[in-house]
C-alpha positions in Angstrom: 109.3 105.0 26.1 109.4 104.6 29.9 108.3 101.3 31.4 104.9 101.3 33.0 104.0 98.4 35.3 101.0 96.4 34.0 99.3 96.7 37.4 99.4 100.5 37.0 98.2 100.5 33.4 95.3 98.2 34.3 94.3 100.3 37.3 90.5 101.1 37.2 89.3 104.6 36.4 85.7 104.2 37.6 84.1 102.6 40.7 82.4 100.0 38.5 85.8 98.8 37.3 87.1 98.3 40.8 87.6 94.6 41.5 85.7 93.4 44.6 84.6 95.6 47.6 81.0 95.4 46.6 80.0 95.7 50.2 81.1 99.4 50.2 81.3 100.2 46.4 78.2 98.3 45.1 75.1 100.0 43.9 73.9 100.9 47.4 77.3 100.8 49.1 77.9 103.6 51.6 81.3 104.6 50.2 80.0 104.7 46.7 77.1 107.0 47.8 79.6 109.3 49.6 81.8 109.5 46.6 78.9 110.2 44.2 77.7 113.0 46.6 80.9 114.8 46.2 81.1 115.6 49.9 84.2 113.7 50.8 84.9 113.4 54.6 88.2 112.4 56.1 88.5 108.7 55.8 90.7 105.7 56.8 90.9 102.8 54.4 91.8 99.6 56.2 92.6 96.3 54.5 95.2 94.0 52.9 97.4 95.3 50.2 96.3 95.0 46.6 92.6 95.4 47.4 91.9 98.8 45.8 92.6 101.4 48.5 94.9 103.5 46.4 92.7 103.0 43.3 89.6 104.3 45.1 91.6 107.4 46.4 92.6 108.2 42.8 89.0 107.9 41.6 87.8 110.2 44.3 90.4 112.8 43.3 89.4 112.6 39.7 85.6 112.8 40.4 86.0 115.8 42.8 88.6 117.6 40.6 91.0 117.8 43.6 94.8 117.8 43.6 95.9 114.5 44.9 99.1 114.3 47.0 100.4 110.9 47.9 102.7 110.4 50.9 103.9 107.1 52.4 104.3 107.3 56.2 107.3 105.0 56.1 109.4 107.7 54.6 107.3 111.0 55.0 107.5 113.4 57.9 105.8 116.6 59.2 107.8 118.7 56.7 106.2 116.8 53.8 102.8 117.5 55.2 103.6 121.2 55.4 104.7 121.2 51.8 101.3 119.7 50.9 99.5 122.4 52.9 101.4 125.0 51.0 99.5 124.1 47.9 96.2 124.9 49.6 94.4 128.1 48.3 96.9 128.4 45.4 96.4 127.9 41.6 98.0 124.5 42.1 94.9 123.3 44.0 91.9 125.4 43.1 89.4 122.8 44.4 91.3 121.8 47.5 93.9 119.2 48.4 93.2 115.5 48.8 96.1 113.9 50.8 96.4 110.2 50.5 98.6 109.0 53.4 99.6 105.4 52.9 100.6 103.1 55.9 99.5 105.7 58.5 100.4 103.3 61.2 104.0 104.2 60.8 103.4 107.8 61.8 104.0 108.4 65.5 101.5 110.2 67.8 103.1 113.6 67.2 103.1 113.1 63.4 99.5 112.0 63.4 98.5 114.9 65.6 100.1 117.3 63.2 97.3 116.4 60.8 94.5 117.5 63.1 94.7 121.2 62.6 94.3 120.9 58.8 91.6 118.2 59.1 89.5 120.5 61.3 89.7 123.6 59.3 89.0 121.8 56.0 92.1 122.8 54.2 92.9 119.2 53.3 90.8 116.1 53.0 92.7 113.1 54.4 92.4 109.6 53.1 94.7 107.4 55.2 95.3 103.8 54.4 96.6 101.0 56.6 97.0 97.3 56.4 96.7 97.1 60.2 93.7 97.5 62.4 93.2 101.3 62.7 91.7 100.9 66.1 95.0 99.7 67.3 97.4 101.8 65.3 95.7 105.1 64.5 95.3 107.6 67.4 91.8 108.3 68.7 92.0 112.0 67.8 92.5 111.1 64.1 89.9 108.3 64.2 87.2 110.5 65.8 87.5 112.9 62.8 87.5 110.1 60.2 85.2 107.5 58.8 86.7 104.0 58.6 86.1 101.7 55.6 87.3 98.1 55.6 88.6 96.8 52.3 88.4 93.0 52.1 90.5 90.4 50.3 89.2 89.9 46.8 87.8 86.5 45.8 89.4 84.4 43.1 86.2 84.7 41.0 86.5 88.5 41.2 90.2 88.5 40.2 89.8 86.2 37.2 88.4 88.8 34.8 91.3 91.1 35.7 93.8 88.4 35.0 92.3 87.7 31.6 92.3 91.4 30.8 96.0 91.6 31.8 96.8 88.8 29.3 94.9 90.7 26.6 96.8 93.9 27.2 100.1 92.0 27.0 99.0 90.5 23.8 98.3 93.9 22.4 101.6 95.2 23.6 103.6 92.4 22.1 101.5 91.7 19.0 101.7 88.0 19.9 98.9 85.7 20.9 99.1 83.9 24.2 98.2 80.2 24.5 97.2 79.7 28.1 97.0 76.2 29.5 93.8 75.2 31.3 93.8 76.2 34.9 96.4 79.0 34.7 93.9 81.8 35.1 92.2 80.1 37.9 95.5 79.4 39.7 96.8 82.9 39.4 93.4 84.3 40.6 93.4 82.0 43.7 97.1 81.7 44.6 97.8 85.4 45.3 95.7 85.7 48.4 93.1 88.2 47.3 95.8 90.7 46.2 94.8 91.9 42.7 98.1 93.7 42.1 100.1 90.5 43.0 98.0 88.5 40.5 98.6 91.1 37.7 102.3 91.2 38.5 102.4 87.4 38.2 100.7 87.6 34.8 103.3 90.1 33.6 106.2 88.0 34.9 104.8 84.8 33.3 104.3 86.5 29.9 107.7 88.1 29.8 109.5 84.9 30.9 107.7 82.7 28.4 108.7 84.9 25.4 107.5 84.5 21.8 108.1 81.0 20.6 109.2 79.8 17.1 105.5 79.5 16.2 104.9 83.1 17.0 102.9 82.3 20.1 103.5 82.9 23.8 102.9 79.6 25.7 101.8 80.1 29.3 102.1 76.8 31.2 100.7 75.7 34.5 104.2 74.5 35.5 105.5 78.1 35.2 102.3 79.5 36.9 102.9 77.3 39.9 106.5 78.6 40.3 105.5 82.2 39.9 102.6 82.2 42.3 104.1 79.7 44.9 103.3 80.6 48.5 102.1 84.0 47.5 98.6 83.3 48.8 99.8 83.7 52.4 98.8 86.9 54.2 100.7 86.5 57.4 102.8 88.7 59.5 103.8 87.5 63.0 103.5 91.0 64.3 100.4 92.0 62.4 96.7 91.6 62.5 96.7 88.4 60.4 98.8 86.7 63.1 96.2 87.3 65.8 93.3 86.8 63.4 94.6 83.4 62.3 95.3 82.3 65.9 91.9 83.5 66.9 90.2 81.5 64.1 92.4 78.5 65.0 91.2 78.4 68.7 87.6 79.2 67.9 87.4 76.4 65.3 88.7 73.9 67.8 86.5 75.3 70.6 83.6 74.9 68.1 84.5 71.2 67.6 85.3 71.6 63.9 88.4 69.5 63.1 88.4 70.4 59.4 88.6 74.2 60.2 91.2 73.5 62.9 93.4 71.7 60.4 92.9 74.5 57.9 94.1 77.2 60.2 96.9 74.9 61.5 98.1 74.6 57.9 98.0 78.3 57.4 100.1 78.8 60.5 102.6 76.1 59.6 103.0 77.3 56.0 104.1 80.6 57.6 106.6 78.6 59.7 104.9 79.7 63.0 105.6 76.6 65.1 105.9 78.5 68.4 102.5 80.1 68.3 100.8 76.9 67.3 102.3 74.9 70.2 101.5 77.6 72.7 97.9 78.0 71.6 97.3 74.2 71.6 98.4 74.0 75.2 96.1 76.9 76.1 93.1 75.3 74.3 93.7 72.0 76.1 93.1 73.7 79.5 90.8 76.6 78.5 88.4 74.8 76.2 88.6 71.1 76.9 89.6 71.4 80.5 88.0 69.0 83.0 85.8 67.4 80.5 88.9 65.4 79.3 91.7 66.1 81.8 94.1 63.8 80.0 94.0 66.1 77.0 96.7 68.4 78.5 99.2 65.5 78.9 98.5 64.2 75.4 98.8 67.6 73.8 102.0 68.3 75.7 103.4 65.1 74.3 102.4 66.1 70.8 103.9 69.6 71.3 107.2 68.1 72.6 107.3 65.7 69.6 106.7 68.6 67.2 109.5 70.7 68.7 111.9 67.7 68.7 111.1 66.9 65.0 110.8 70.4 63.6 109.0 71.2 60.4 107.8 69.6 58.1 107.4 66.5 60.3 106.1 68.5 63.2 102.8 68.9 61.3 101.9 65.2 62.1 101.8 65.3 65.9 100.3 68.8 65.8 97.5 67.6 63.5 96.9 64.8 66.0 96.6 67.3 68.8 94.2 69.5 66.7 91.9 66.6 65.9 92.0 65.3 69.5 91.0 68.7 70.9 88.4 69.4 68.3 86.6 66.1 68.8 87.0 66.0 72.6 84.2 67.0 75.0 84.4 70.7 76.1 84.4 72.4 79.4 85.4 75.9 80.4 84.6 75.5 84.1 88.2 75.8 85.2 88.9 79.2 83.4 85.5 80.6 84.6 86.3 79.6 88.2 89.8 81.1 88.3 88.7 84.3 86.4 86.0 84.9 88.9 88.3 84.3 91.9 90.9 86.7 90.4 88.2 89.3 89.8 87.2 89.2 93.5 90.9 89.5 94.5 91.4 92.5 92.2 88.2 94.0 93.5 89.4 93.8 97.1 86.8 91.1 98.0 88.8 89.1 100.6 89.6 89.0 104.2 92.0 87.3 106.6 92.7 83.6 106.2 90.8 81.6 108.8 92.9 81.0 111.9 92.6 77.2 111.7 94.2 77.2 108.3 97.2 79.3 109.2 100.6 77.8 109.5 101.1 76.2 113.0 104.6 74.7 112.5 106.5 77.2 114.6 106.8 78.0 118.3 104.2 80.6 119.4 101.6 79.6 116.8 99.3 78.2 119.5 99.5 81.4 121.5 98.2 83.2 118.4 95.5 80.6 117.9 96.8 79.5 114.6 95.9 76.0 113.4 94.3 75.0 116.7 90.9 73.8 115.4 92.1 72.5 112.0 90.6 69.1 111.2 92.9 66.8 109.2 90.7 65.3 106.4 92.7 62.1 106.1 91.7 61.2 109.7 88.0 61.1 108.6 86.0 58.6 106.6 86.5 59.0 102.8 89.2 61.6 103.6 86.7 64.4 104.0 85.4 66.5 106.8 83.2 69.6 106.6 85.0 72.9 107.6 85.4 76.4 106.3 88.3 77.1 104.0 87.4 80.4 102.4 87.9 83.7 104.3 84.9 84.9 106.2 84.1 87.6 103.6 83.8 85.0 100.9 82.6 81.9 102.9 79.5 81.4 100.8 81.2 82.2 97.4 81.2 79.5 94.7 83.7 79.8 91.9 83.7 76.3 90.4 80.5 75.1 88.8 80.6 71.5 87.6 80.4 71.2 83.8 77.7 69.2 82.2 80.1 66.6 80.7 80.3 63.0 81.9 83.6 63.4 83.8 82.6 66.4 85.8 79.1 65.2 86.5 80.7 61.9 87.9 82.8 64.0 90.2 79.8 66.0 91.2 77.8 62.9 92.0 80.7 61.6 94.1 81.1 64.8 96.2 77.3 65.3 96.5 77.1 61.9 98.1 80.0 62.5 100.5 78.8 66.0 101.5 75.3 64.8 102.1 73.8 66.7 99.1 72.9 63.7 97.0 
């Protein structure tokens, strides 16, 4: 008898058996209603691996009595698609062809465009799946003819019943009862990062490695479960969506003054060994989000980053944690980034004119003849090292880019300059 992976054997046959995805497959879920109607459009399933994308495609094929062809874009080409099309209108596919194209992001533009003709004439129904954001990796012509559904990571509570069922199936296969230590099911459900298939594979590996003991029982221990599922909860690819999503959540948590969330995302990044991205993002946050509300933050964070790079992991986690907590609990100001972005927007939009003559370089012979620098007033020659004169070009002389933040540091600076400039 050929070996059949447990994850394949336990694969659901009905929508009610699918683990998770209640937001689209629940009683009133849009995808469920589409499937039950029998009118299946071209679709793109987007989400992490092990969340049911292939399973749902199989169920759709069964319910609509269509021939299912599966291709993986990492190995398939245009010739493979043509072979699928050859089945259309034949006895091999009396009700039409359902093409499930896995990892569509690996198809180049020409390959994706080859699908369009058949999508438009209805000869095939395409269900493409991808673990990457389709709005970045799938070409617009394909997207415009498809409906996108996002599959989300499955929670530990949703995975637990599938893990228990997997143990039961293995007990039936072997004829031996499993004695499972407390916490094993919960650990396997939580430690595989919302990937049901990974959890089931871990169950199978645990069961087979434990073997039947002298007492006729299969002893499943927490010690073995920790080894089998170690680090598997991480969903992180330095070139994929999870990289940018994690960094985004990292910065937004610190910007939102939540040190606990900041440390959580720092831990996720460091567990993936991504020291470079962490250090770079912390330096950005120090200037972009804390800014002039606490100007010393940049220097302190730079010291933490330098220490981290000198130490390397795992010790680097300590100064980086200090930087995260400092930034998360510091007062916030984005006045600097707002000011420079507005100034650059004006430049790109052509909103500028000649530099005022009195500000032009006058350190060369002939400058006076051109009128450069003649009326410049040297601020250090005036009380409090300030004198009123125009610095912006004429076209922008009334433009204000910097607006003082409401924090104590910037308001103190504002009060000082208001007093000197006679605005207080």
